[in-house]
C-alpha positions in Angstrom: -23.0 -10.2 283.9 -22.6 -13.6 285.1 -22.0 -16.5 282.6 -25.4 -18.0 282.5 -26.7 -14.5 281.7 -24.3 -14.3 278.8 -25.2 -17.6 277.7 -28.9 -16.4 277.3 -27.8 -13.3 276.0 -26.2 -15.2 272.9 -29.3 -17.6 272.4 -31.4 -14.3 272.3 -29.4 -12.8 269.8 -29.4 -15.7 267.5 -33.2 -15.7 267.9 -33.4 -12.5 266.7 -31.4 -13.0 263.8 -33.6 -15.8 263.1 -36.6 -13.7 263.4 -35.4 -10.8 261.2 -34.3 -13.1 258.3 -37.8 -15.0 258.4 -40.2 -14.0 255.4 -42.7 -10.9 256.3 -45.8 -13.3 255.4 -44.9 -15.4 258.5 -45.9 -12.7 260.9 -43.8 -13.7 263.9 -43.9 -11.3 267.1 -41.0 -11.7 268.5 -40.6 -11.2 272.4 -38.4 -8.4 273.8 -34.9 -8.9 274.8 -35.6 -7.7 278.6 -38.2 -10.4 278.9 -35.6 -13.3 277.7 -32.7 -12.0 279.9 -35.0 -12.2 283.0 -36.8 -15.6 281.9 -35.4 -19.1 283.1 -33.8 -21.4 280.8 -36.7 -24.0 281.0 -39.0 -21.4 279.7 -36.7 -20.7 276.9 -36.9 -24.3 275.4 -40.3 -24.5 273.8 -39.5 -21.3 272.2 -36.4 -22.6 270.5 -37.9 -25.8 269.3 -40.4 -23.5 267.6 -38.1 -21.3 266.0 -35.9 -24.3 264.9 -39.2 -25.2 263.0 -39.8 -22.0 261.5 -36.2 -22.0 260.5 -36.3 -25.5 258.6 -39.4 -24.2 257.2 -37.8 -21.1 255.9 -34.7 -22.8 254.8 -36.7 -25.3 252.8 -39.5 -23.3 251.0 -39.1 -24.3 247.3 -38.4 -20.3 246.4 -35.5 -18.2 246.6 -35.9 -15.7 249.5 -33.5 -12.9 250.0 -33.4 -10.2 252.8 -31.1 -7.2 251.3 -30.1 -3.7 253.0 -30.9 -0.5 251.0 -27.6 -0.9 249.1 -28.9 -4.3 247.6 -26.0 -6.7 249.9 -27.6 -9.7 250.5 -28.0 -10.1 254.6 -29.9 -13.5 254.3 -31.2 -16.3 251.8 -32.2 -19.8 252.4 -30.9 -22.7 251.7 -33.1 -24.0 249.0 -32.7 -20.8 247.1 -29.3 -20.9 247.2 -29.0 -24.2 246.1 -31.3 -23.3 243.0 -29.0 -20.7 242.2 -26.0 -22.7 242.6 -24.5 -21.3 245.6 -24.2 -22.1 248.9 -25.8 -19.8 251.5 -21.9 -18.5 252.6 -21.0 -17.8 249.2 -23.9 -15.2 248.9 -24.1 -13.5 252.5 -22.9 -9.8 252.2 -22.3 -9.9 248.3 -24.4 -7.8 245.9 -27.6 -9.2 244.7 -27.1 -7.3 241.4 -24.5 -9.7 240.9 -26.8 -12.5 240.5 -28.4 -11.0 237.3 -27.4 -10.2 233.4 -25.3 -7.6 232.7 -28.1 -5.8 230.9 -31.0 -6.4 233.3 -28.9 -4.6 236.4 -29.5 -1.0 235.8 -32.8 -1.9 235.2 -33.0 -4.0 238.6 -31.4 -0.9 240.2 -33.9 1.3 238.9 -36.7 -0.6 240.0 -35.2 -0.5 243.7 -35.3 3.3 243.4 -38.7 3.6 242.6 -39.6 1.1 245.1 -37.8 3.4 247.8 -39.1 6.5 246.3 -42.8 5.0 246.4 -44.6 7.0 248.8 -46.8 3.9 249.9 -44.0 2.1 251.3 -46.0 -1.0 252.2 -46.7 -2.1 248.4 -45.4 -4.9 246.8 -43.4 -4.7 243.6 -43.2 -7.2 240.8 -40.7 -7.4 238.1 -39.2 -9.9 235.6 -35.7 -10.5 235.0 -32.8 -12.2 233.7 -30.4 -14.3 235.9 -26.5 -14.9 235.4 -25.7 -17.7 237.6 -23.7 -20.3 235.6 -24.4 -23.0 237.7 -28.1 -22.7 237.8 -31.0 -23.7 235.2 -33.0 -20.9 236.2 -32.8 -18.2 233.6 -35.7 -15.9 234.3 -36.9 -15.3 237.5 -40.1 -13.1 238.6 -39.0 -10.7 241.5 -41.5 -9.8 244.2 -40.2 -7.1 246.4 -41.3 -5.2 249.5 -39.5 -2.1 251.2 -39.8 -2.4 255.0 -39.0 0.8 257.1 -37.9 1.2 261.2 -41.1 3.0 261.9 -43.1 -0.1 261.2 -41.7 -2.7 263.4 -43.7 -1.8 266.4 -42.8 -4.9 268.3 -39.5 -2.5 270.3 -40.3 -1.1 273.2 -38.0 2.0 274.0 -34.9 3.2 272.7 -32.8 1.5 275.5 -34.2 -1.7 274.4 -32.4 -1.1 271.1 -29.4 -0.2 272.7 -29.4 -3.5 274.8 -30.2 -5.7 271.7 -28.2 -4.5 268.6 -29.2 -6.1 265.3 -29.1 -6.3 261.6 -32.3 -4.6 260.5 -33.5 -6.1 256.8 -34.3 -3.2 254.7 -36.0 -5.4 251.7 -37.8 -9.0 251.6 -37.3 -10.1 247.9 -38.5 -13.5 246.4 -37.3 -15.2 243.2 -39.5 -17.3 241.1 -38.5 -19.1 238.5 -40.3 -18.9 235.4 -37.8 -19.9 232.8 -40.4 -22.4 231.3 -42.8 -19.8 231.0 -40.5 -17.7 229.6 -39.3 -20.3 227.0 -43.0 -21.1 226.4 -43.7 -17.7 225.4 -40.7 -17.5 223.4 -41.3 -20.3 221.5 -44.9 -19.1 220.7 -43.7 -15.5 219.8 -41.1 -17.2 217.3 -44.0 -19.7 216.2 -46.0 -16.6 215.5 -43.3 -14.6 213.8 -42.4 -17.6 211.8 -46.6 -17.9 210.7 -46.4 -14.1 209.9 -43.2 -14.5 207.7 -44.6 -17.5 205.9 -47.7 -15.6 205.2 -46.6 -12.6 204.4 -44.1 -14.0 201.8 -46.9 -16.8 200.7 -48.1 -16.2 197.1 -51.5 -16.2 198.2 -53.9 -14.0 200.4 -54.1 -15.2 203.6 -56.8 -14.3 206.5 -57.4 -15.1 210.1 -60.2 -14.6 212.3 -61.0 -15.0 216.3 -63.5 -16.8 218.5 -65.8 -14.0 218.0 -66.0 -14.0 214.4 -64.3 -10.8 213.5 -61.1 -11.0 211.1 -57.8 -10.3 213.0 -55.1 -10.6 210.5 -54.3 -10.7 206.4 -51.2 -11.2 205.1 -49.1 -8.7 203.0 -50.3 -10.2 199.6 -54.3 -9.3 200.9 -53.2 -5.9 201.7 -51.2 -5.1 198.6 -54.0 -6.7 196.5 -56.6 -4.6 198.4 -54.2 -1.2 198.9 -56.0 -0.8 202.3 -54.2 -0.9 205.8 -54.8 -3.7 208.4 -56.6 -1.8 210.5 -59.1 -0.7 207.8 -59.6 -4.8 206.9 -59.7 -6.0 210.3 -63.5 -7.0 212.0 -65.9 -6.6 209.3 -63.8 -4.0 207.3 -63.1 -6.5 204.7 -66.5 -6.7 203.3 -66.4 -3.2 202.3 -64.1 -4.1 199.5 -66.3 -6.9 198.4 -68.9 -6.4 195.3 -72.0 -5.0 196.7 -74.4 -7.6 195.0 -71.7 -10.5 196.7 -71.7 -8.9 200.2 -74.8 -10.5 201.7 -73.9 -14.0 200.1 -70.4 -14.0 202.0 -72.0 -12.9 205.2 -74.5 -16.0 204.8 -71.9 -18.5 203.7 -69.4 -17.4 206.6 -71.7 -17.1 209.4 -73.5 -20.5 208.7 -70.0 -22.2 208.5 -68.7 -20.5 211.8 -71.8 -21.4 213.6 -71.4 -25.2 212.5 -67.7 -24.7 213.0 -67.1 -26.4 209.5 -65.2 -25.5 206.3 -66.4 -23.5 203.8 -65.5 -22.3 200.2 -66.8 -19.3 198.4 -66.5 -17.3 195.4 -67.3 -13.5 195.0 -66.0 -10.2 193.8 -63.4 -8.5 195.6 -62.4 -4.6 194.6 -58.5 -4.6 193.8 -56.3 -1.4 194.6 -57.2 0.0 191.2 -60.7 0.1 191.5 -61.3 -3.5 189.7 -63.4 -6.2 190.9 -61.9 -9.4 190.4 -63.1 -12.7 191.0 -61.7 -14.5 194.6 -62.1 -17.9 195.5 -62.3 -18.1 199.5 -61.7 -21.3 201.4 -62.0 -21.4 205.0 -60.9 -24.2 207.8 -61.9 -23.8 211.4 -58.8 -23.7 214.0 -58.7 -25.9 217.3 -56.1 -26.3 220.0 -54.9 -29.8 220.8 -57.6 -30.4 223.4 -60.4 -29.5 221.2 -61.0 -26.1 221.9 -62.3 -23.8 219.1 -60.3 -20.8 218.7 -61.3 -19.3 215.2 -60.9 -19.8 211.8 -57.9 -19.5 208.6 -58.4 -19.0 205.4 -56.9 -18.4 201.9 -58.0 -16.3 198.8 -56.6 -16.9 194.6 -57.8 -14.6 192.0 -59.7 -16.9 189.8 -60.8 -14.1 187.3 -59.0 -15.4 184.5 -60.9 -18.7 185.0 -64.1 -17.3 185.3 -63.7 -15.6 182.0 -62.4 -18.8 180.4 -65.5 -20.5 182.0 -67.6 -17.6 180.4 -65.9 -18.0 177.3 -66.3 -21.7 177.1 -69.9 -21.3 178.1 -70.7 -19.0 175.1 -68.2 -21.1 172.9 -70.4 -24.4 173.8 -73.4 -22.0 173.5 -72.4 -21.5 169.9 -71.3 -25.0 169.1 -74.6 -26.4 170.0 -76.4 -23.7 168.3 -74.3 -24.8 165.1 -74.9 -28.4 165.6 -78.4 -27.8 166.0 -78.6 -26.3 162.8 -75.9 -28.7 161.0 -78.8 -31.4 162.4 -81.7 -29.2 161.1 -80.0 -28.9 157.5 -79.0 -32.7 157.7 -82.2 -33.6 158.0 -83.6 -31.1 155.6 -81.0 -32.7 153.1 -82.0 -36.4 154.3 -85.6 -35.5 153.3 -84.4 -33.8 150.1 -82.3 -36.8 149.2 -84.9 -39.2 150.0 -87.8 -37.5 148.2 -85.6 -36.9 145.1 -84.4 -40.7 144.9 -88.0 -41.8 145.3 -88.9 -39.5 142.9 -85.9 -41.0 140.4 -86.7 -44.8 141.3 -90.3 -44.5 139.9 -88.7 -43.5 135.9 -86.0 -45.8 136.6 -88.5 -48.8 137.3 -90.7 -47.7 134.3 -87.4 -47.7 132.2 -86.2 -51.0 133.5 -89.9 -52.4 132.6 -89.8 -50.7 128.9 -86.2 -52.2 128.7 -87.4 -55.9 129.0 -90.6 -55.1 127.2 -88.2 -54.3 124.3 -86.1 -57.1 125.0 -89.3 -59.4 124.3 -90.3 -57.3 121.3 -86.9 -57.6 119.7 -86.7 -61.5 120.7 -89.9 -62.3 118.6 -89.0 -59.8 115.9 -85.2 -60.7 115.3 -84.6 -64.1 118.0 -83.0 -61.6 119.9 -82.1 -63.7 122.9 -79.9 -65.6 120.5 -78.2 -62.5 119.4 -77.3 -61.7 123.1 -75.4 -64.8 123.6 -72.9 -64.5 120.9 -69.6 -62.7 121.7 -69.9 -59.0 121.8 -67.5 -58.2 118.6 -70.3 -60.3 116.7 -73.3 -59.0 118.0 -75.6 -56.4 116.1 -75.4 -52.7 116.6 -79.1 -53.2 118.4 -78.0 -55.8 121.0 -74.8 -53.9 121.9 -77.1 -50.6 122.4 -79.7 -52.8 124.3 -76.8 -54.2 126.8 -75.9 -50.7 127.5 -79.0 -49.5 128.1 -79.8 -52.3 130.4 -76.7 -52.2 132.5 -77.0 -48.6 133.0 -80.5 -48.9 134.5 -79.7 -51.8 136.4 -76.7 -49.3 137.6 -78.7 -46.5 138.7 -81.5 -48.4 140.3 -78.7 -50.1 142.5 -77.0 -46.7 142.9 -80.3 -45.2 144.6 -81.2 -48.1 146.4 -77.7 -48.5 148.3 -78.4 -44.6 148.7 -81.8 -44.8 150.0 -80.1 -47.7 152.4 -77.2 -45.4 153.5 -79.6 -42.7 154.6 -82.0 -45.4 156.8 -78.6 -46.3 158.5 -77.8 -42.9 159.1 -80.9 -42.0 160.5 -81.3 -45.1 162.6 -84.5 -45.9 160.8 -83.3 -49.4 159.4 -84.1 -51.8 162.3 -82.7 -55.5 162.6 -84.9 -58.6 161.8 -83.1 -61.6 163.7 -83.5 -64.7 162.5 -81.0 -67.9 163.3 -79.0 -69.3 160.4 -77.1 -71.9 159.8 -73.9 -70.9 158.4 -73.0 -73.6 156.1 -76.3 -73.7 154.2 -77.3 -70.1 154.4 -73.7 -69.2 152.6 -73.9 -72.0 149.9 -77.1 -70.2 148.9 -76.4 -66.7 149.0 -73.4 -67.6 146.8 -75.7 -69.7 144.3 -78.1 -66.5 144.3 -75.2 -64.2 143.3 -74.0 -66.6 140.7 -77.3 -66.7 138.9 -77.6 -62.6 138.9 -74.0 -62.6 137.6 -74.2 -65.1 135.4 -73.2 -63.0 132.2 -70.8 -60.5 134.4 -68.8 -62.7 136.8 -66.4 -64.8 134.4 -64.1 -66.0 137.6 -64.4 -69.0 139.6 -66.0 -68.9 143.2 -64.8 -71.6 145.6 -66.9 -71.8 149.0 -64.8 -72.6 152.3 -66.8 -73.3 155.4 -65.4 -74.6 158.6 -67.0 -77.8 159.9 -69.4 -77.6 163.0 -69.8 -73.9 163.4 -72.3 -72.9 165.5 -75.9 -71.2 164.9 -75.4 -67.5 164.4 -78.5 -65.2 165.3 -78.2 -62.3 163.2 -80.3 -60.0 160.2 -79.6 -62.5 157.6 -80.6 -59.9 154.8 -78.0 -57.4 155.8 -75.2 -60.0 156.1 -76.6 -61.2 152.5 -76.3 -57.6 151.0 -72.7 -57.4 152.6 -71.4 -60.6 151.0 -73.2 -59.9 147.6 -71.8 -56.0 147.8 -67.9 -57.9 148.5 -68.8 -60.3 146.1 -69.4 -58.1 143.2 -66.4 -55.6 143.9 -63.7 -58.7 143.7 -65.7 -59.6 140.5 -65.0 -56.2 139.1 -61.4 -56.1 140.5 -60.5 -59.5 139.4 -58.9 -61.0 135.9 -61.4 -63.3 134.0 -60.8 -66.9 135.1 -59.4 -65.8 138.4 -60.3 -67.7 141.4 -62.4 -65.9 144.5 -62.6 -67.7 147.6 -65.3 -67.1 150.1 -64.8 -68.6 153.8 -66.6 -69.0 156.9 -64.8 -69.7 160.6 -65.1 -69.6 164.2 -62.8 -66.8 165.8 -63.3 -66.5 169.6 -67.1 -65.4 170.0 -67.5 -64.4 166.4 -67.6 -65.6 162.9 -65.4 -64.4 160.3 -66.5 -64.3 157.1 -63.3 -63.6 154.0 -63.8 -62.9 150.8 -60.2 -62.9 148.8 -59.3 -62.4 145.1 -56.6 -61.8 143.4 -55.4 -59.1 140.5 -55.5 -55.5 141.6 -54.2 -54.3 144.8 -55.4 -51.6 146.7 -52.5 -48.9 147.8 -52.1 -48.8 151.3 -52.4 -45.2 151.5 -56.0 -45.6 150.1 -57.2 -48.0 152.4 -58.5 -45.6 155.0 -60.4 -44.1 152.2 -62.1 -46.8 150.5 -65.2 -46.9 152.7 -66.0 -43.4 152.4 -69.4 -42.4 150.4 -68.7 -41.7 146.4 -65.0 -42.3 146.9 -63.3 -44.4 144.0 -59.3 -45.3 143.6 -57.7 -43.3 141.0 -56.5 -45.5 138.2 -57.5 -48.5 139.8 -60.1 -50.0 137.5 -58.0 -51.6 134.7 -61.2 -53.4 133.4 -63.8 -50.3 133.1 -66.1 -52.0 135.2 -67.3 -48.4 136.9 -69.1 -48.4 140.0 -71.2 -46.1 142.0 -68.8 -45.6 144.9 -71.6 -46.5 147.8 -70.6 -50.5 147.7 -68.1 -50.5 150.5 -69.6 -47.7 152.3 -72.9 -49.3 152.7 -70.9 -52.7 153.7 -69.3 -50.6 156.6 -72.6 -49.4 157.5 -74.2 -52.9 157.3 -71.2 -54.5 159.5 -71.6 -51.7 162.2 -75.5 -52.2 162.1 -75.0 -56.0 162.9 -72.4 -55.0 165.6 -69.7 -56.1 163.8 -66.4 -55.2 162.2 -64.5 -55.0 158.9 -60.9 -55.4 158.2 -58.9 -55.0 154.7 -55.6 -56.5 153.8 -54.0 -56.0 150.4 -50.6 -57.1 148.8 -48.8 -59.6 147.0 -51.5 -59.2 144.2 -54.0 -59.9 146.8 -56.7 -58.6 148.7 -59.2 -59.7 151.5 -61.9 -58.2 153.1 -62.6 -59.9 156.7 -65.8 -59.7 158.6 -66.5 -60.5 161.9 -70.0 -61.1 163.4 -71.2 -62.0 167.1 -72.8 -65.3 167.4 -75.4 -63.6 169.1 -77.0 -60.2 168.3 -79.7 -57.8 170.2 -82.3 -55.7 168.7 
């Protein structure tokens, strides 16, 4: 063979190696070696350039391309693939491809190759997923695509003589590795997230469930399964409705379907059968689930046992109804009592009025016969028995009339039947007149000195003057009863914020601090606190408190250091 022929033969062998190392899907059709040997060098140049282009294309395809023999020895690899694996092409050629994979996956890969060889249809492509063990590579997981090639499939060889003239390495397996590390990591993260959710869900102290985009239930946590005593398979889909009380099933389905179509939250209460057969009240709350891009993916919900709350609500309702019935009964009894007392009081007032008139007529007759009025002006020790009896009869009649009047006023205040009659009063003139009226009425019974103290320039006051006068008269009467003779009683009026404050101050008997909260109770009298035996009805201070509140005011009491002060504050203006 000439030197020129040897050069052409050498070039032809390189071209053949390039062709056999090129991936199958390029579908190159190589020329026969015999034709190349007799072709002049000018005709080979375009073929060489084309082969170089395909070679560059193969070397830089962004995947890992191998050609292997039947034992797994690497016959060729593209440069991009070798670099991705952290090797050079030279470091990988003639090494076992199994060394690139994790130890635990080597046997699996070997078994996959064996199945590929034994497959009756040798033209099929196999797909596997394996882990790599390449320290210098970032690729951890790859998808392996392999195809087994047979010699008899290569129809481009003419005859046996051509094979002897053109010896070559025949690749038996074409294998492509695709990096799926990111995909696997995402799967692992999703799997770990789902495992974490299932762990949290199964350890949660509430019952949890999940439903898919079709509305069917797909998951129930251990709390739900333990509560119902049913398996996951029995509960999935619409199986959970079998445990709902028959009277609540339609209601639950309507609520859930309505919320599902609206993609909204829902909350419902129903009875669910427990594993022991008892129906328990459940509060079920569900919310829709969406992906970050807003795609609806189903529902998630939680349930809690509210049976105790329901029982408490029923008990509370029954109790409220019972209390309401008792209140209505008490109101009815109070009305009957008020009507009875009002009737009795009116019936008592009539004979007392007649008795008072008879006592006055008796006084007139005695005065005509015995100069009775001059007898009444004498000291009590010098009076006749008739005058003393007359005085007792007259005082006790007044006391009973006063008792009945106070009692009727209290009844009207309790029932709201006493309206306010508002007038505008000038405090100084009005208060002086009230004190003078009190002196005239109690000329014989009040031996104390009354001192009036009114601040200058007080504004006009809009109130019910008759109720206010009744309050001050009662306080002055009370002060006279519990003050020693010749003591001073002070009546004052002054402006305080937006109120007028009236004070009645007396000296003498103190009110124990423990008794102050009770002195406004009806018929309450402080034990052993009446040194002058004045007596009383026990309704005066109760009436004072009621009238003060009726005027929109307040009353306070201070007692100490042989001094007692009742302070009343009335607003400057009042509304009917």
